[in-house]
N, C-alpha and C positions, 0 to 999 in steps of 0.2 A: 504494500500500500504506500501511496505517496502522501506526504503532508503538504497542505496548501495554505498559504497565508495571503489574505487579501489586504490591499491598501488603496488609498485614494478617495475614499468616501468623504462626505462632508455636507455642508449646507450651501446651497446655491440658489440664486433667483431663477425664476422661470425664464427660459430662453438662453440660459447659460450652459456651460460645458464642464464636464469632469472626465478624468481618465482613471479608470480602475486598473489595478495591476494584481495579478495572482502569481506569486512566486512559489515554485515547487521545490521540494527538498532534494530532488534528484533529477536526472535527465528526463525530459518529456518527449524525447525523439520518437520513442516507440509507443507512446500513449495514443490510443486510437482517437479518442474524442476528448476535447476539453471545452469548457464554456462557462456560462454564467446563468444562474437562475436568480429570481428575486421573490421576496415574500413581504407583502404589505400586511399591516395589522388586521386580523380577522379574515384574511384571505389565504388561499392555498398557495404553496410555492409554485411558481410558473417559470417556464423556459424563457430566457431572454435571447441568448445567442449561443451557437455551438460552432466549433471549428475542428475538422478532422486532421489527422497527421498529414494528409495529402493537401490540406489547405481549403477543402470545401467548407463553405459556411452555410449556416441556417439561422434565420432570425424570426422572432415573433412578429406578427403583422403590426403590432402596436409600436415597434421600434424601427421598422424598416425605413431606410433613408435617413435616420437620425443617429443610429448607433453603428459602430464598426468594431468587429472582433479581429484580433490578430494574435499570432503566437511567434515568439522568438525562441527557437529551440536552444540556441547558444546561451541565452540568458535564463533558460528554464522558466520563462514567464509568459503568461497570457494576458493580453490587455483588452479592455473594453473602453473605447472612446465614445463618450455620450455627448451629443450636441443637441441643441434646441430642446433642452430639458423642460418637462412639464410637471406640474404638481402631482399628476397621477403616476409619475415615475418614482415617487417617494416609496422607499422600501429598503429592506435589508438585502444586499446583493451577495450571493454565495458563489464561490468558484466551485467547479465540478470537473471531475475527470473520470474517464472510464477506460481501463486497460483490460481488454478481454472481458472477464466477468467481474472485475474488481472496480467498485465505485468508491470514490473519495470525495469528501466535501471539506471546504474551508469553514472557518468560524463565522464568516460574514463581515461585511462592512456596510454601515448605514449611509444611505443617500437620502437627503431631504431637500425637496425643491419647494421654495416658497413662491406664492403667487403675488 
């Protein structure tokens, strides 16, 4: 299993930007899928974005065109660039990885968007 540590969350005004980073404890070169989920108070955890080892990306409809996911295997880090943030993007954001059948989660980082 890999340990994942998120950073980059914070408070931002609507329309602003944040970049989240997820640092892995070891090489991510062979990790099939990495990405980000989020969970708002009283709601279920939902997919935000995924990226495969081959670079294929997937986004939730609600963030398409605003968020961009990227991975840097050399730095063992996955990023989530979030632009044009909306109050409804407020949530705890969790880093995710899946290596074959092994799933790992980070502890989460809070993103709060004020109107």
